[in-house]
C-alpha positions in Angstrom: -9.1 48.6 90.8 -10.1 47.9 94.4 -6.4 47.7 95.5 -5.6 51.0 93.9 -8.7 52.6 95.6 -7.6 51.3 99.0 -4.0 52.6 98.5 -5.4 56.0 97.5 -7.6 56.1 100.6 -4.8 55.1 103.0 -2.2 57.2 101.3 0.9 56.1 99.3 4.4 57.0 100.3 7.3 57.0 97.8 10.7 56.4 99.6 14.3 55.7 98.9 17.0 54.0 101.0 20.7 54.0 100.5 23.4 51.8 101.9 25.1 48.3 101.7 22.5 46.0 103.3 19.5 46.5 100.9 18.7 42.7 100.8 18.5 42.6 104.6 16.2 45.6 104.6 13.8 43.9 102.1 13.9 40.6 104.0 13.0 42.2 107.3 10.2 44.2 105.6 8.8 41.1 104.2 9.0 39.3 107.5 7.2 42.2 109.1 4.5 41.8 106.4 5.0 45.4 105.2 3.8 45.7 101.6 6.2 47.3 99.1 5.5 47.7 95.4 7.0 49.3 92.3 10.5 48.7 93.6 13.5 49.8 91.6 17.0 48.5 92.6 20.2 50.3 91.8 23.8 49.6 92.9 23.5 51.1 96.4 20.0 52.4 96.6 16.4 51.1 96.5 13.2 53.1 95.6 9.7 51.8 96.2 6.2 52.6 97.4 4.3 51.7 100.6 1.3 52.7 102.6 1.7 55.9 104.6 0.9 54.0 107.8 4.1 51.9 107.4 6.5 54.8 107.3 7.7 54.6 110.9 8.1 50.8 110.8 10.2 51.0 107.6 12.3 53.8 109.1 13.1 51.7 112.1 14.1 48.8 109.9 16.3 51.1 107.8 18.0 52.4 110.9 18.5 48.9 112.2 20.4 47.8 109.1 22.3 51.1 108.8 20.5 52.5 105.7 19.9 56.2 105.0 16.1 56.9 104.7 14.7 59.5 102.3 11.0 60.6 101.9 10.3 61.5 98.3 6.5 62.0 97.9 3.2 61.5 99.6 0.1 61.0 97.5 -3.5 59.9 98.1 -6.4 61.0 100.3 -4.3 62.0 103.4 -2.3 64.5 101.3 -5.5 65.9 99.9 -7.1 66.0 103.3 -4.2 68.1 104.7 -4.3 70.4 101.8 -8.0 71.0 101.7 -9.1 70.2 105.2 -10.4 73.8 105.7 -12.2 73.9 102.4 -15.4 72.1 103.1 -16.9 72.7 99.6 -14.0 70.7 98.0 -14.4 67.9 100.6 -18.2 67.7 100.0 -17.6 67.8 96.3 -15.1 64.9 96.5 -17.5 62.8 98.6 -20.2 63.5 96.0 -17.9 62.5 93.2 -17.0 59.3 94.9 -20.6 58.5 95.5 -21.4 59.3 91.9 -18.5 57.1 90.8 -19.8 54.1 92.8 -23.4 54.7 91.7 -22.3 54.9 88.0 -21.0 51.3 88.3 -24.6 50.1 88.4 -25.2 51.4 84.9 -24.1 50.4 81.4 -22.1 53.0 79.7 -20.5 51.1 76.8 -21.5 48.4 74.4 -19.0 46.0 72.9 -19.6 43.3 70.3 -17.1 40.4 70.0 -17.0 37.3 67.8 -18.6 38.8 64.7 -17.0 38.4 61.3 -19.7 38.9 58.7 -22.5 40.3 61.0 -22.0 44.0 61.4 -21.6 45.5 64.9 -24.1 48.1 64.0 -26.8 45.5 63.3 -26.2 43.8 66.7 -26.3 47.0 68.6 -29.5 48.1 66.8 -31.2 44.9 67.9 -30.2 45.2 71.6 -31.0 48.9 71.8 -34.5 48.2 70.7 -34.7 45.8 73.6 -33.5 48.5 76.0 -29.8 47.8 76.2 -28.2 51.2 75.5 -25.7 53.5 77.3 -27.1 54.8 80.5 -29.4 51.9 81.3 -29.6 50.5 84.8 -28.1 47.0 84.9 -30.7 45.7 87.2 -33.4 46.3 84.6 -31.8 44.0 82.0 -32.7 40.4 81.3 -29.5 39.2 79.7 -31.0 35.8 78.8 -33.9 37.4 77.0 -31.5 39.8 75.2 -29.4 36.9 74.0 -32.4 35.0 72.7 -33.6 38.1 70.9 -30.3 38.5 69.1 -30.5 34.9 67.7 -34.1 35.4 66.7 -33.7 38.7 64.9 -30.4 37.9 63.2 -30.5 34.8 61.1 -26.7 34.8 60.7 -26.2 34.3 64.5 -26.4 30.8 66.0 -25.6 31.7 69.6 -25.3 34.8 71.7 -24.6 35.9 75.2 -24.7 39.3 77.0 -22.1 39.7 79.8 -22.2 42.7 82.1 -18.6 43.5 83.0 -18.5 46.6 85.2 -19.9 49.4 83.1 -19.4 47.5 79.9 -22.1 45.3 78.2 -20.1 42.7 76.3 -22.2 41.1 73.5 -20.6 37.8 72.5 -21.9 36.1 69.4 -21.2 33.0 67.3 -22.1 33.2 63.7 -23.9 30.5 61.9 -21.8 28.3 59.6 -23.8 27.1 56.6 -23.0 23.5 55.9 -21.9 22.7 52.4 -24.4 21.2 50.0 -23.9 17.4 50.2 -25.6 14.8 48.1 -26.8 11.7 50.0 -24.5 8.7 49.4 -27.5 6.7 48.3 -28.5 9.2 45.5 -27.2 8.1 42.1 -25.1 10.9 40.5 -22.6 11.7 37.7 -19.4 13.7 38.1 -19.0 16.6 35.6 -16.4 19.3 35.1 -17.3 22.9 35.9 -14.6 24.3 33.7 -13.2 23.5 30.2 -9.5 22.6 30.0 -6.9 19.8 30.1 -7.0 17.2 32.8 -3.7 17.1 34.6 -4.7 15.0 37.6 -7.5 12.4 38.0 -8.8 10.2 40.7 -12.1 8.3 40.3 -13.4 6.8 43.6 -16.6 5.4 42.3 -18.5 5.2 39.0 -17.4 4.6 35.4 -14.2 6.5 34.4 -14.9 8.3 31.1 -11.7 10.4 30.7 -8.0 10.1 31.5 -5.1 12.3 32.3 -4.1 14.5 29.3 -7.7 14.6 27.9 -9.3 17.9 27.0 -12.8 18.3 28.6 -15.5 20.8 28.0 -17.5 22.7 30.6 -20.2 20.3 31.8 -18.4 17.3 30.3 -18.7 13.9 32.1 -15.8 12.7 34.2 -17.3 9.7 35.9 -20.8 8.2 35.2 -23.1 6.8 37.8 -24.9 4.5 35.3 -23.2 1.2 34.8 -24.0 -2.2 33.5 -23.0 -5.4 35.1 -21.8 -8.5 33.3 -25.4 -9.7 32.9 -26.4 -6.5 31.1 -28.4 -5.1 34.0 -28.3 -1.4 34.7 -26.8 -0.3 38.0 -27.0 3.2 39.5 -24.1 4.4 41.6 -23.1 7.5 43.4 -20.1 8.5 41.3 -17.2 10.3 43.1 -14.0 11.7 41.6 -11.3 14.4 41.8 -10.2 16.1 38.6 -7.7 18.9 38.5 -8.1 20.8 35.2 -5.6 23.2 33.7 -7.2 26.2 31.9 -6.4 29.8 30.9 -8.1 32.8 32.4 -8.0 36.2 30.8 -7.9 39.4 32.9 -7.9 43.1 31.9 -6.8 45.8 34.4 -7.2 49.5 33.5 -5.3 52.3 35.4 -6.2 56.0 34.6 -3.2 58.1 33.7 -4.9 61.2 35.1 -6.9 61.5 38.3 -8.2 64.0 40.8 -7.4 63.5 44.5 -7.8 65.6 47.7 -4.5 66.6 49.3 -4.3 68.1 52.8 -3.3 71.8 53.0 -2.0 71.6 56.6 -3.4 73.1 59.7 -5.7 71.4 62.1 -8.9 72.6 63.7 -10.5 70.7 66.6 -13.9 71.0 68.2 -14.7 69.4 71.5 -17.8 68.1 73.3 -18.5 66.1 76.4 -20.4 62.8 76.0 -22.6 61.5 78.9 -24.6 58.5 77.8 -26.4 59.7 74.6 -26.1 63.4 75.5 -23.4 65.6 73.8 -22.5 68.9 75.5 -20.3 71.3 73.5 -17.1 72.5 75.1 -14.9 75.5 74.5 -11.2 74.7 74.5 -9.7 77.6 72.6 -6.1 76.8 73.7 -6.3 73.4 72.0 -8.4 74.3 69.0 -5.4 74.2 66.6 -3.5 71.3 68.1 -3.9 67.6 67.8 -3.2 66.8 71.5 -6.5 65.1 72.0 -6.4 63.1 68.8 -5.5 59.5 69.1 -5.6 56.5 66.8 -7.8 54.8 69.4 -11.5 55.5 69.7 -12.1 56.4 66.0 -15.8 56.7 65.4 -16.1 58.2 61.9 -13.9 59.7 59.2 -14.3 61.0 55.7 -14.5 64.2 53.6 -16.6 67.2 54.7 -17.7 70.0 52.3 -18.8 73.4 53.3 -19.6 75.5 50.3 -16.6 75.5 48.0 -14.2 74.4 50.8 -13.4 70.8 51.5 -11.9 69.1 54.7 -10.7 65.8 55.8 -12.5 65.1 59.1 -12.4 62.5 61.8 -14.4 62.0 65.0 -12.8 60.3 68.0 -14.0 59.5 71.5 -11.4 59.7 74.3 -12.5 58.0 77.5 -12.0 59.7 80.9 -10.5 57.6 83.7 -10.2 58.1 87.4 -7.9 55.8 89.3 -7.9 53.4 86.4 -11.7 53.3 86.4 -13.4 54.4 83.2 -16.0 57.0 83.9 -19.3 57.3 82.0 -17.9 60.4 80.4 -16.0 60.9 77.1 -14.3 63.8 75.3 -15.4 63.8 71.7 -12.9 65.4 69.3 -13.9 66.4 65.8 -10.8 67.3 63.8 -10.9 69.1 60.5 -7.9 69.4 58.0 -8.4 71.7 55.0 -8.0 70.0 51.7 -7.7 71.0 48.0 -8.5 68.9 44.9 -5.3 68.4 42.8 -5.0 66.7 39.4 -2.3 64.1 39.5 -0.6 62.8 36.4 0.7 59.2 36.4 3.5 58.1 34.1 3.5 54.7 32.3 5.9 53.0 34.8 3.8 54.2 37.8 0.6 53.0 36.1 2.2 49.6 35.4 3.2 49.2 39.0 -0.3 50.0 40.2 -1.7 47.5 37.6 0.7 44.7 38.8 -0.3 45.5 42.4 -4.0 44.9 41.5 -3.0 41.7 39.7 -1.4 40.5 42.8 -4.6 41.1 44.8 -6.5 39.3 42.1 -4.2 36.2 42.3 -4.6 36.2 46.1 -8.3 36.2 45.7 -8.0 33.2 43.3 -5.9 31.3 45.9 -8.6 31.8 48.5 -10.9 30.0 46.0 -8.4 27.2 45.8 -7.4 28.1 42.3 -3.6 27.8 41.7 -2.0 30.2 39.2 1.1 28.3 37.8 2.0 30.7 35.0 1.1 34.1 33.5 1.6 36.0 30.3 1.4 39.8 30.6 1.1 42.6 28.0 0.8 46.3 28.9 0.2 49.4 26.8 -1.0 52.9 27.0 -4.3 53.5 25.3 -5.6 57.1 25.4 -5.7 58.2 29.0 -5.4 54.7 30.4 -2.8 52.1 31.0 -4.2 48.6 30.1 -2.6 45.4 31.5 -3.7 42.2 29.8 -3.0 39.1 31.7 -3.4 35.5 30.5 -3.3 33.3 33.7 -2.7 29.5 33.5 -4.7 28.1 36.3 -5.3 24.7 37.9 -8.4 23.8 39.9 -10.4 20.8 41.0 -13.4 21.2 38.8 -15.2 17.9 39.7 -18.9 18.4 40.7 -21.4 15.8 41.6 -24.8 16.1 39.8 -27.8 13.9 40.8 -29.1 11.7 38.0 -32.7 12.5 37.1 -34.6 9.2 37.5 -37.7 8.8 35.3 -40.6 6.9 36.8 -43.7 5.6 35.1 -46.9 4.7 36.7 -48.4 1.5 35.4 -52.1 1.1 35.4 -53.6 -2.3 35.8 
């Protein structure tokens, strides 16, 4: 950003040279420490950019190596100064704009939350805004350490937080708390039971007394390995039983797809309304020439979308914020575009094949959900039929899952009175 600003102040010259000795021209320019950027080489020509103050030096080098020199375009402050040097109001306004731009860098204009998966961005922003961190606040008034501590205190799901002030952006970085799994102390006597009923297809007993074998059928809550044993002298021993038992069982699922449904379909035509955002202030704008085009609409900056109803009329609407930049610097201003597309409710009829395809798609999503729970579907039996206004898909899934669970043994103690 600073380099671009300096180039703008000093003026940028676009040039082109033609001839045979382009490499020698570039070598002599580098030896003279003349900066050239955005260079594009063709067979017998070279285009690039340099500072306006280097024009005469580059011309002499081009003449020395017998190249033809061409000026293409001058841009930056010197060009503006020549064009508007007699218009003092524009100069004063430009200076005021530059001062305002530099001053705006001392304020926070945008909040960003990173690192959150389960904690909502809105909850994090709500906490920091109550502590004074909001768009338009002076950066010098913020205590970022206190803000980070407040986030961890107010949001139980957050274990660590940091607030980084990067230019006009306040980046809120959080690390979510990971709940440790429930573990039974190794010294605690326990049994191993099955959480599902089915047939055991894989069994490994690491400790305790084995009570079942591969191929056995086990009930829900049935014992796999016991933590109460007897030694050869008949004495009772309590152990922390541990085991792995993969059980095969069937799971019945029923998926219903309506054959008729009502959906909103766009009619065509786009109407946009515009406003200027400055901090938390929204100023309406009148841009009649663009009111029926989507030129300002962009997939980036989506704030809100949904269905809007006004009387008997319905619309799809979306709200987007488009940032305004000057010399690659994002200003504390945004164009807010509210777009409305007229819509009409239409009754859609779905044939049996289409309904079946939708049901199979939902079944695929269900199986992916089971896989995330470490449940493997090894076979399936499907039956589909139309019943009334619905298509019903019945699925019998053959699943395999490690159902072993450690359960502490309730020890009975008796007080003996002497």
